[in-house]
N, C-alpha and C positions, 0 to 999 in steps of 0.2 A: 504494500500500500504506500502511496506517496504521501509524505507529510508536507513537503514543499513542492508545489507544482511549478513554481517559477524556475527553480533550480534543479528539479528532478531528483530531489533528495528523498530516498525511501526510508520507511520506518526502521529497517535493519541498519541503515547507515547512521541514523540518529542514535539508535541504541548503542551502536559500536562507539560512537563519539562520547556518549555518556559513560560507557564502560572504560574508556580511555581517560576519563577525568573531566570531561566538559561539565561545567556546573551552571552555565548560562547559554541561552540560544546563540549569542554572538560567538561563543567558543565552539558550538556545534557547527555553525557556518564555516568558521575558520578551519576546523578539522576536516570538513567536507570540501574545502577549496572553493567556497561559494560566498556570496554576500546577500544579505536580505534585500528583497525588492518590494513586494507588496506587504510583507510582514504578517499575512494572515496565519502563517504557520507558527508564529512565535508563541502563541498561547498553547498550542498543542505540544510544542517542544518543552515549554515550562511545566506542563502537566506530566510529561514523560520523565523529566528530571526529578520532579517532586515524588512521583511514584517510585522511582529507583531509590531515591534517598530514604523514603519510608520503608521500603523493603529491606534495605541494608540496615536500617536502624533496628527493625524487628529481628533480623538475622543475627545481629550482634548481641541480643539479649539472651 
């Protein structure tokens, strides 16, 4: 599934960037070699980052 249609960034690429340490959408774009354009995907990226942080927090308990 595409998260960013403007840059053709797929969900798996966003998740890989997050797994590599991206903590903000700007870092996801940087790791994907892209730049935000319309920014409609930024909220989705933020949600994915938050979900990952939450999952890691519970895993650490």
